C-alpha positions as CSV (number, residue, x, y, z in Angstrom):
1,M,102.8,130.8,-31.1
2,N,99.2,130.3,-31.4
3,S,98.8,133.8,-33.1
4,I,100.0,131.5,-36.0
5,F,97.1,129.2,-35.8
6,S,94.3,131.7,-35.2
7,G,92.5,134.5,-35.6
8,P,92.6,136.7,-39.1
9,F,94.4,135.6,-42.0
10,R,97.3,137.6,-42.1
11,A,99.8,138.4,-45.2
12,G,102.8,134.9,-45.1
13,D,100.3,132.5,-44.1
14,R,99.7,129.9,-45.7
15,V,95.4,129.4,-46.6
16,Q,94.3,125.9,-48.5
17,L,91.1,126.5,-50.7
18,T,88.7,123.9,-51.0
19,G,86.8,124.7,-54.7
20,P,83.1,123.3,-55.6
21,K,84.0,119.3,-56.6
22,G,86.5,119.1,-53.3
23,K,90.0,120.0,-54.8
24,L,92.2,121.5,-52.4
25,N,95.0,124.2,-53.0
26,S,97.2,125.4,-51.2
27,I,98.6,129.0,-51.5
28,S,100.3,131.9,-49.0
29,L,99.0,135.3,-48.8
30,E,100.6,138.2,-50.8
31,P,99.5,141.4,-50.6
32,G,98.7,142.5,-54.9
33,A,98.7,139.3,-55.8
34,A,96.1,136.4,-56.7
35,F,95.2,133.0,-56.9
36,H,94.1,131.8,-60.7
37,T,92.1,128.4,-61.9
38,H,90.4,128.1,-65.2
39,H,87.4,129.6,-63.8
40,G,88.3,133.1,-62.7
41,F,90.8,134.2,-59.4
42,I,90.8,135.2,-56.4
43,A,92.8,138.4,-54.8
44,H,95.1,137.8,-52.0
45,D,93.8,141.1,-50.8
46,D,90.6,139.4,-50.7
47,L,91.5,137.0,-47.9
48,I,94.0,139.3,-46.1
49,G,92.0,139.9,-42.2
50,Q,89.5,137.7,-42.9
51,P,88.3,135.1,-40.1
52,D,89.8,131.7,-40.6
53,G,86.6,128.9,-42.0
54,T,85.7,132.5,-44.3
55,V,83.6,132.0,-47.8
56,V,85.1,133.8,-50.5
57,A,83.7,134.1,-54.2
58,N,85.7,134.2,-57.3
59,S,86.2,136.8,-60.2
60,V,83.5,134.8,-61.4
61,G,81.2,134.3,-59.0
62,V,82.4,130.0,-57.5
63,E,82.7,129.9,-54.5
64,Y,86.1,128.7,-52.6
65,L,86.1,127.6,-48.5
66,A,89.2,129.3,-46.7
67,L,90.9,127.5,-44.0
68,R,94.4,127.5,-42.4
69,P,95.6,124.0,-42.7
70,L,95.9,121.4,-39.9
71,L,99.2,119.7,-39.3
72,T,97.8,116.7,-41.0
73,D,97.0,119.0,-44.5
74,F,100.5,120.6,-43.9
75,V,102.8,117.0,-43.5
76,M,100.9,115.5,-46.8
77,A,101.6,118.6,-48.5
78,M,105.3,119.8,-47.6
79,P,108.5,118.7,-49.7
80,R,110.0,115.5,-49.0
81,G,113.1,113.9,-48.9
82,A,112.3,110.9,-48.1
83,A,108.8,109.4,-47.4
84,I,106.7,110.5,-44.4
85,I,105.4,108.7,-41.6
86,Y,102.1,109.1,-42.1
87,P,99.1,111.0,-40.0
88,K,97.2,108.0,-38.6
89,D,100.8,106.1,-37.4
90,A,102.0,109.4,-36.2
91,A,99.1,109.3,-34.0
92,Q,99.5,106.1,-32.9
93,I,103.2,106.7,-32.3
94,L,102.5,109.7,-29.6
95,A,99.5,107.4,-28.0
96,Q,102.1,104.2,-28.0
97,A,105.1,105.9,-27.2
98,D,102.9,107.8,-24.3
99,V,105.0,111.1,-25.7
100,F,104.3,113.6,-22.9
101,P,105.1,117.5,-22.5
102,G,108.3,117.6,-20.8
103,A,109.8,114.7,-22.0
104,T,113.3,113.8,-23.8
105,V,112.9,112.0,-26.8
106,V,115.1,110.5,-29.5
107,E,114.4,110.1,-32.6
108,A,115.9,109.0,-35.9
109,G,115.2,108.9,-39.2
110,V,114.5,112.2,-39.7
111,G,113.0,112.2,-43.3
112,S,111.4,115.1,-44.1
113,G,110.3,116.2,-40.4
114,A,106.9,115.0,-40.5
115,L,107.1,113.3,-37.2
116,S,109.5,115.8,-35.4
117,L,106.4,118.2,-36.0
118,W,104.0,116.1,-34.4
119,L,106.6,115.0,-31.6
120,L,107.6,119.1,-31.0
121,R,103.7,119.7,-31.0
122,A,103.0,117.0,-28.4
123,L,106.3,117.5,-25.9
124,G,105.3,121.5,-25.4
125,A,108.2,124.0,-24.3
126,E,109.6,122.1,-21.8
127,G,110.3,119.2,-23.7
128,R,113.1,118.1,-25.9
129,L,113.6,116.2,-29.2
130,S,116.9,115.0,-30.7
131,S,116.6,114.0,-34.1
132,F,119.3,111.9,-36.3
133,E,119.4,112.1,-40.0
134,R,122.6,110.3,-41.6
135,R,121.8,112.3,-45.1
136,E,122.7,116.2,-44.8
137,E,119.7,116.9,-47.5
138,F,117.0,115.1,-45.6
139,A,118.0,117.0,-42.3
140,A,118.2,120.4,-44.1
141,I,114.4,119.4,-45.8
142,A,113.2,118.4,-42.4
143,R,114.6,121.5,-40.6
144,E,112.8,124.0,-43.2
145,N,109.7,121.8,-43.2
146,V,109.5,122.5,-39.6
147,A,110.3,126.1,-39.6
148,S,107.5,126.6,-42.2
149,F,105.2,125.3,-40.3
150,L,105.8,126.8,-36.8
151,G,107.5,130.2,-38.8
152,Y,110.5,129.4,-36.3
153,D,114.2,127.3,-35.4
154,P,112.6,125.7,-31.8
155,D,115.5,125.9,-29.2
156,S,113.7,122.9,-27.7
157,W,115.1,120.9,-30.8
158,S,118.1,119.6,-32.6
159,V,119.2,117.4,-35.6
160,T,122.6,115.7,-35.6
161,V,123.4,114.2,-38.9
162,G,125.1,111.2,-38.6
163,D,124.9,107.5,-37.6
164,L,122.2,107.3,-34.4
165,A,124.2,104.8,-32.6
166,E,128.0,106.3,-33.0
167,A,126.9,109.8,-32.2
168,L,124.1,108.9,-29.0
169,P,126.4,108.8,-26.5
170,S,127.9,111.8,-26.8
171,I,124.7,113.6,-27.0
172,H,123.0,111.8,-24.1
173,P,124.3,109.7,-20.9
174,D,123.2,106.9,-20.0
175,H,119.2,106.6,-18.7
176,S,118.6,110.0,-19.7
177,V,116.4,109.5,-22.5
178,D,112.5,108.9,-21.5
179,R,111.4,108.0,-25.0
180,V,113.4,106.2,-28.6
181,I,111.6,106.3,-31.5
182,L,113.0,104.4,-34.2
183,D,111.6,105.2,-38.4
184,M,115.1,103.0,-40.6
185,L,115.3,100.2,-42.3
186,A,117.4,98.5,-39.6
187,P,116.9,99.5,-36.6
188,W,117.8,96.5,-34.4
189,E,121.1,97.6,-35.5
190,C,120.5,100.6,-32.6
191,I,119.3,98.4,-29.7
192,D,122.1,98.4,-28.1
193,A,122.6,102.2,-28.2
194,V,118.9,102.7,-27.1
195,A,118.8,100.3,-24.1
196,A,121.6,102.4,-22.9
197,A,120.5,105.7,-23.4
198,L,116.8,105.4,-22.0
199,R,115.7,105.5,-18.3
200,P,114.0,102.4,-16.5
201,G,110.5,101.8,-17.7
202,G,111.4,104.3,-20.9
203,I,109.8,103.0,-24.3
204,V,111.3,102.4,-27.8
205,L,109.3,102.0,-30.6
206,C,109.7,101.0,-34.0
207,Y,108.5,102.0,-37.2
208,V,108.7,99.6,-40.1
209,A,107.6,98.1,-43.6
210,T,107.8,94.9,-44.0
211,V,107.1,91.7,-41.9
212,T,110.7,90.5,-42.4
213,Q,111.8,93.9,-40.6
214,L,109.2,93.2,-38.5
215,S,110.0,90.0,-36.8
216,R,113.8,90.8,-36.6
217,V,113.7,93.9,-34.7
218,T,111.3,92.0,-32.7
219,E,113.5,89.3,-32.2
220,T,116.8,91.7,-31.5
221,I,114.7,93.1,-28.6
222,R,113.4,90.0,-27.0
223,S,116.7,89.0,-27.3
224,T,118.4,91.6,-25.1
225,G,117.1,90.5,-22.0
226,L,116.9,94.4,-21.5
227,F,113.4,95.3,-22.4
228,T,109.9,93.8,-22.0
229,N,107.9,91.4,-24.2
230,P,107.5,93.6,-27.8
231,D,104.6,94.7,-28.5
232,P,103.5,94.9,-32.4
233,S,100.6,96.3,-34.0
234,E,99.6,98.1,-37.2
235,T,96.3,100.7,-38.1
236,M,94.7,101.2,-41.2
237,V,92.1,103.7,-41.3
238,R,88.1,103.2,-42.5
239,T,86.0,106.4,-43.8
240,W,82.3,106.2,-44.0
241,H,79.8,107.4,-46.4
242,V,77.0,108.7,-44.8
243,E,74.5,110.6,-46.2
244,G,70.8,110.5,-44.3
245,L,70.0,107.1,-44.7
246,A,72.4,105.9,-46.7
247,V,75.8,104.9,-44.7
248,R,78.0,102.6,-45.9
249,P,81.6,102.5,-45.4
250,D,84.1,103.7,-48.4
251,H,85.1,101.9,-51.4
252,R,88.4,103.2,-50.2
253,M,90.6,103.0,-47.0
254,I,93.8,103.8,-46.0
255,G,95.6,100.6,-45.7
256,H,99.0,99.4,-44.3
257,T,101.8,101.6,-43.9
258,G,103.6,100.1,-41.4
259,F,104.2,98.7,-38.1
260,L,104.9,99.4,-34.5
261,V,107.2,97.7,-32.2
262,T,106.7,98.8,-28.6
263,A,108.8,97.5,-25.7
264,R,109.5,99.0,-22.4
265,R,112.8,99.2,-20.8
266,L,113.4,97.2,-17.7
267,A,115.3,98.2,-14.3
268,P,118.6,96.7,-14.9
269,G,119.6,93.9,-13.6
270,A,115.8,93.1,-13.9
271,V,115.0,89.6,-14.9
272,L,111.8,89.8,-16.9
273,P,109.5,86.1,-16.3
274,E,109.6,83.8,-18.9
275,L,105.9,83.6,-21.0
276,K,104.8,80.5,-22.4
277,R,104.5,80.6,-25.6
278,R,104.2,77.8,-28.9
279,A,107.2,77.0,-30.4
280,S,107.7,78.6,-34.0
281,K,110.1,79.2,-36.3
282,S,112.0,82.2,-35.4
283,E,115.6,82.0,-37.5
284,Y,116.6,84.2,-40.2
285,S,119.3,85.3,-42.4
286,D,120.9,88.2,-44.0
287,D,119.4,87.1,-47.3
288,D,116.1,86.6,-45.6
289,V,117.0,90.2,-44.6
290,E,117.6,91.5,-47.7
291,A,115.3,90.1,-49.7
292,W,112.5,92.8,-48.2
293,T,115.0,95.5,-48.5
294,P,113.7,98.3,-50.9
295,G,115.9,98.0,-53.2
296,A,115.8,94.2,-53.5
297,L,111.8,94.6,-54.3
298,G,112.4,96.9,-57.3
299,E,111.3,100.5,-55.2
300,R,113.6,103.5,-56.6
301,G,115.2,105.9,-54.3
302,I,114.5,110.0,-55.0
303,S,116.9,111.3,-57.5
304,P,120.0,113.3,-56.8
305,K,117.8,116.4,-59.4
306,S,114.7,115.7,-57.1
307,L,116.4,116.0,-53.9
308,R,118.0,119.2,-55.1
309,K,115.0,120.6,-56.3
310,R,113.0,120.1,-53.0
311,V,115.7,120.9,-50.7
312,R,115.1,124.5,-52.5
313,Q,111.2,124.1,-51.8
314,A,111.7,123.3,-48.1
315,G,113.8,126.3,-47.8
316,A,112.1,128.8,-49.6
317,G,108.8,127.6,-47.2
318,G,110.9,128.1,-44.5
319,A,112.0,131.4,-45.2
320,V,108.5,132.9,-45.6
321,A,107.3,131.8,-42.2
322,R,110.3,132.7,-40.7
323,Q,110.1,136.2,-42.1
324,R,106.1,136.0,-41.4
325,E,106.9,135.4,-38.0
326,Q,109.3,138.3,-37.5
327,A,107.7,141.0,-39.0
328,A,104.3,139.6,-37.0
329,N,106.2,140.1,-34.0
330,E,108.4,143.2,-34.4
331,P,106.7,146.3,-32.6
332,A,104.6,148.8,-34.3
333,E,106.6,152.2,-35.2
334,S,103.8,153.7,-32.9
335,D,104.9,151.3,-30.2
336,R,109.0,152.8,-31.1
337,L,108.0,156.2,-30.8
338,E,106.5,155.6,-27.7
């Protein structure tokens, strides 16, 4: 696996080129091909065999930095069916859910596969990731994006098309799952199934976009009496400009993308000691929730035509990566003769 992410560039590798103005371009290396811009071109053959971090000049002398894309770079540029979980939230999910090598993790929904990639990396070869997705098109995009980055289809990962609450009991027996991560519009609908699947001490983490969703899922988890008190949070990232003594925060920052809510499964029969809290309004209705759904807010979903196009794009990337890895693992002609 390490050969995919290190060593000299090979045919089929994805390479990220950074130009003099900081613009990023991602290409897949093909013998005889060239990367063209308005100011010259770079022959792929000039990159194949070169080490990661090479600086190469194009046909008119413009220099480009060539690096293998990090997982962060890949997920931000890969074909998308559904919106992705951004790297800043993915990092917090791995930390707050305490995902560890060898764990059994359930993820729903799979979206475009961004979080699946982070989870697979954290779980290692001994872990198991079960992903659930209601839409076959999104599941197909996720499978191909994962194969495109890894170069193969991981045996430790399964994708089930269907409703989590209905399918989870048939795949994972009660108290057999270490972590459950819910990225869906109405995660409160699955809390009972999640509670049954989690081991005592296991963690459920919900990723939601709006404050109404945050309120409802938090109160639902709390009302079951099966979990510790939910812990909601959000993460914001602010970069800084540093040049000598000119040190200041950048004008733009990565602000709100979503809320994370975590809670731990209590042992069967355990009763959580009551916390003293100030009285607050916690009543809500279905109308309150509907007012904050993407449709009610006027957000546009992806069209069927665009979705089919992105399925094709993801499939093409996955096929190239699988072929590349298969060719790399085949013995050389001299080895076969021996």
